[in-house]
N, C-alpha and C positions, 0 to 999 in steps of 0.2 A: 665743488669747490670754488669754481670761478663765479658762479652765482653768488655765493655766499661774500666773497671779496667784492662783487659789484655792490652788493648791497651795503657793505660796510663802507665804501666809498660815496655810496648815495645818502645814507642816513644822515651824517652830520651836517650836511648843506641843505637838507629837506626839511628835518625836523628841528623846531625852534618853539618851546612850549612857554606856558604861564602859570602863576597863581600866588605865591606866598609873598611876604613882605619882610623887610629888615630896615636897619639904618639907611637913610637916603631913600632913592628909588627903588620900589619893590621890584619882583621879578618880572610882573606883567609890563610894567613901565620900561624896565631895562631892555626886553626883548621886543616890544613895539617900537622903542627907539632904534633898536639896532635893525628892524626891518625896514624903517624909514630911511635910515643911514645908508643901507645897502644899495639904493637907488642910486647913489652917487658914485658908486664903485664901477668903473670902467674896464680896469684890468686888475690882475692880482696874480700872484704866485703862490702855489699851494704845496704842502710836502705831507704824505701820508704814509703811515706804517700800520700795516695790518698783521695781526698774529692769530693763527689758529692753534689751540692747544688741545691736542687729543688725549683721552684718557690712558692710552697705551700705547706701547711701542713694541710691536710685534717683530720676531726674528724673520729676516727675509734673504735668502741666498747666503745663510751663515752669518749675517750682520744684522746688528739692532737698527731697526727702521727710525727714521726721524719721528719725534713726538711733536715738536713744535714746528710749524710753518710760517715764516716771516716774508711778507712781502712789502717792499718799499717803492714808492711812486713820488715822482715831483713834476711840477709843470707850471705852466702859464696858461692864462685864459683871457681871452678878450670878449667881454660880455656883448659888447656892440655887434660883433659878427659871429660870435659862436665859434670861432677858430681858436685852436688849443695846440700846445706843444706838450707832450708828457713823456718822462722817461720812467720805465718800469722794466719788468721781466715777462716774456711770454711764458717760461717756465723757468724752474731753478738753473741759475747758469746760463740763461739765454737772454741777455739785456737787448731791450728795443726801446728806439725812440719814435714815438708815434705823432704825427702831424695830422690835425683835422683842419682843412681848408675849404669851407663851404661844404658841400656834400661828398667830397673826396678826401680819402685817408691815405696816408703814405706811412710806410715803416722803413726803418734803417735797420737792417740786420748785416753784422759782419762787414760794415762799411759801405753797403750798397743800398740804395733807396729803390723801393717797390710800391708801385701803386696797387692798392689792396680792393678786391672786388667787394661790392656791397654785401655779398652773402657771407663773408667772413670777417668783416670789420668789427673791430672791438668796439663796445658801446662806450663813449666817453663818460665820465662820472656826471651825473645830475648835478647843475649847479644853480638852480633856479630855486629859491625857497618858497614854500606854500604861503598863503596869506594867513595872518593871523586868525582868521575866522575858520580856516580849514585845519589847523594843527591843534587849537586849545582842546579839543575834546579828546585828544589821544593821550593825554597825561592824566593819570590820577592823583599824583603827587608832584609838586614843583616847589623848590625852596632856593632863597638866595642865601648862599654861605658866604665867607669872610672873603674880602678882596685880596687879590694875589698879583703875582708879576708873570707874564710870558714875554720871552725876549726882553726882559728889562723894562716892559711896557705895563701900567698898572691896569688891571682887568678886574670887571665884575665876575663873579663866579656863580653859576646857577646849576643845581642838580635836579634831574627829571626823573621820575620812574613813570614809565608809560602804562596805560592800560592795554593789554596785549590784546584782548578781544576786540577792542576798537582800532588798534595800531595795524592789524592784519588787514584790515579793509583798505589800507592806503596804497594806491597805486605804486606798484614796484616791489612792496614788500610780498606780495603772492608769487614773486619770481622764486622765492625760497621753496615753493612747493615742488619745484622741478629741478633737475640736474641741467648740466650744460647743453645736453642733447634734447632737452624739452620734455624728458619722461618725468611723470609725477613720482616723486620718492617721499613726500610727506603729506599729511593731511592737515585741514585747516585746524583741527583740535591740537596737533603738534605744535603748530605756530603759535597757538594761544599758549602753550605752555612755556614759551620762550621767557626767560628773565632777563631783564635788560635795565641797565642804568646809564644815563647820560650825563656827562658835565660839559656845560657851555661855558665859554669864556668871551667877554665883550669889552673892548677897549674903552676905558672910561674918558679918554680925550675926544673921541670923534664918535663913539657907539658903534665901530665897525666890528663884525664878527670875526674874532682872532683865532679861536681854537675850539676843539671838541675832544672829549676822551670818552669812549663808550666801552662797555663791557656787555656782552651778549650770551647767555647760555641756552642751548638747545640740545634737544634729544638726539643722540647719535643715529644716523641711518643705518639701514640694513647693509648698504654696501661696506660702511666702516666696520660694521660687526663682523661680516663675513672675512674682512682682510685682517682681523685681529687687532684692530685699534680700539676696539670698544666692546663692552658686553651689553645685553639688552638692558635698557634703562639708564646707562650712562648719559653723562651730559658732556657735550662739547662746548668749550668756552673760545668765544671770538672777541678780540680786543683790538681797537682802532684808534690812532691819535691823529687828527687832522691840524695842521698849523697853517695859517695863511699869512702873507706879507707882501710887501712891495706894491701896495695899492696904487692904482693910477700911474704907474710908471709907463713910459713910452714902450710900446710892444709891437713888434712886427713880426708876423708869422705867414710865411708864404711857401708855396709849393716847391720841392727841390728842383734844380735845374735838369737833372738827368734821373730819369726813372725807367725801371724796368717792370713788366708785369710780374706779379707775384706767383713763382711756381707753386702749383698745386698738385697734390696727389692724384694720380690717374684714378678714374672713376672705373670701378669694375662692373 
């Protein structure tokens, strides 16, 4: 599940496609312009909401289990240094603030700051987009829809349908073959069965990437079937919305003044 959420955070900022035309600049022109404009962005704020919708809700300990799982994250990124500040949840009801400062990572849990060993660090969301030449081939359909507004700002709207046979070769997407412990739980054929749709929103005033909304449907894994969340052949739906703001605002991210080593479970 963590790998899926990581992928959902990764996709909107990595995949930005091309092809059809409409009034004014066509999809290719809009997205190439956005790629050029992104080089001017030094800092930004992001908000992400990811939802996993399971086909069924089994009875567990006499209660109906959750069927939809939502994770919200927000944070700030400094592209010049790679430093980040992110607020999210390690698990439902367990909030954490994560700082990435250089190669060190710190977590704030229950009001205390801990330095996190490399082996258990959370991977920060990928924030560098691929070049146009790298992502064009991953979409079999891409069209420009009507202009709209996000946060009151006029945006171009582009919808893309990826070619899954090509997309599964993209670095990072193959992580979906494995569970969080690294065990393979899917085949490449199953990844190619993924059904995905991406909506991208580009600010008209400066061509900055503003938002993405994506829907991904994939076959339920054996683990979900065994737990009663799905039957063989059922599809799980993942949805994610990313909204960016506060471009190039002054941003200071530094390590906490007082930190402790992160307590780890004893090794057996």
